[in-house]
N, C-alpha and C positions, 0 to 999 in steps of 0.2 A: 097238639100241644107243642109249644116252642120250648126246647130243653137245651140248656147249656151244661156241658160236662167239663168242669174246670180242672186243670192240671191232669189231663189224661192224654197220653201219647199213643196208648195201645189201641184205642177205639172200641174196647170191649163194651163199655156202658153205652157209648154212642150208637153202636150197631144194634144193641138190644132194643133201644128206643126206635131207631129208624126202621127196623124190621117189623115193628108194630104200627108203622104209619106216622110217627111223630117227626117233626122238623127238629131233629137233634144235631147239635154241633159240639165237637170237642175243641178245647183250647189248651195249648201248652207251649212252653218255650222251645220244646223239641218238635220236630216235624212229626206228622202222623206216621206211625209205624206201618200202617196198611196203605199209605199213599192216598187216603181218602180226600176228595175235594171238600168234604164237610168238616174241615179242620181249620181252626184259626191259630196261626203260629205267632207267639209273642206273649207279652204280659196280659193276663186275663182281665186285670182291673178296669181298663177302658171299656170292656164289654159288659160290665155289671150294671145293666140298665133294666128298667121296668118292663121292657118288651118281652122278657122271658117269662114263661109261666112256671118254670121250675129250674133250679140249678142244683146239680149234684157235684160237689167239690171234693177233691182229693188233695188238699194241700200237703206239701212235703212235711213229713212228721219227724225227721231226724232230731230237731231241736225241741219239739213239743212233747214227745212221748216220754213216758216214765223210764223206759229202758235207757235213754240217753242222758238223763239228768246228771249223772255223776261226772260227765265231761265238761259241764258248763263252767265251773270254777277252775277245774284242773287245766283246761285248755283256753280259758278266757273267751268263751263263746257267747257272751251275753248279747253282743250286737247281733249275732246270728239269731238268737232267740227272739230279740225284739222284732227283727224282720219277719220271722216266721209267724209270730203272734199278730203282727200287723196284717199279714196276708189272710190269716184265719179270720180276723176281725172284719176285713173287707167283705168276705163271703157272708159272715153271720149278720152283718148290718146292711147288706145290699138291699136295694129297693125292689126286691122280688118276693112275691107272696109265699112261694113254697121253696124251702131251702133244706138240703141235706148236706152235711159236712161229714165226711168219713175220715177217721183217724184212730190210732190206738189210744190206750189209756193215757191221759195227760197228767203231767206233774204240776205241782202247785205254783211254781214260778211262771209257767206258761199261762195257767188259769188267771193269775193276777194281772197279766198284761193284755188280756183279750177284752175288748170293749163290750159291755153288756153280757158278760159271760154267764151261761147257764150250764148245768151239768148235762151230759148226753142223755137223750131220751131212751136209748136202748143200746145193747151190744148184741152182736150176732156172731155166729160161727159158720164156717163153710159147710160143716156136716149137717146143718139145718136146711141146706139148699142143694143137696145132692153130691157134695164133695166130701170124701172120707178123710178130712183133715181138720186140724185146729189152727185157728188164727183169729183170736178175738179182735173184733173191730167194733168201734163205737160209732154211733150215729147221733149227731146233733141235728134235731129236726125242728123246723118252723113251718107251720101250715100243712104238715104231712102226718099221716098216721104211722104208727110203728109198722115195720115190715113183718109180715107173717111168714113163718117158716113154710116152705113148700115141699120139701123132700128130705126128711130126716133119715140119714143113712148110718150104717155101721162104720167104724174106723175113726180113729182119733190120732192120726199121724201128724206130728208137728213138722211137716216137710219144709215149710217156708222158714221156720225158725232154725232148722238144722242145715240150711244151705251153706256150702263151704264158701269161704272168701273168694271173690273173683271181681274183675272190673265191672261186670254186669249184674252183680248180686242185687244191688239196689233196684234195678229195673225189674227183675223177676219178683222181688218182694213187694213191689208196688202195684202189681197187676190185680185187678178186681176179679174175683171168681165169677165165671159166667153164670152160674146158678143164682148168685146174688144180683147180678146185673139184670138177668131175666125177671126176677121177682120185682125189682124196682120198676122196670118197664111195664110189666103187667099190672101191678098193684097201684103204683103212683100214676102211671099213664091213664088208668081208668078214671082218674079225677078230672080229666079234661072237661072244662065247662062247669065244673062244680064250684060252688062258692067256698072260699076258705073260711073255716070256723074262726070266730073271733076269740 
């Protein structure tokens, strides 16, 4: 399966798919943190073509998520919201049969700006995939089944939410949990060659 992991510099999801034999590439405006040659640096939009079997996208959530809505008017960030909604729309409407977009809960202003918007198909927590932490993540899915929990564990620590301010906090908060990445690679990777349900 040819897989594009959009807006990923860490390589966590890319590696999960590649370790299972898929032709997976990450793309981000930042260089690959792990120095991988399977990383496309730059704007991902020119790469959104039908040659991919699956795209897993992690667009920046700062202007889209419910937790940041209060700053839109106060700091006049409407142009930033429009740019973020446009990027999300590019993923959602890409000519690729199987699409997953990962983001937190979205506010109504963002929803109104996304082309062909639909509500997320599911939300997951790290503790459903072997990590004793909380960090609700929504998945907008097209041509994909919901991700099935693989390892429900004890612990409900909001570690990511409680990270202290720092210049790299945004980077640490944006990382996909490896258990979720593995579940994506195993469950969605198994769809290689299968027809997409209409």
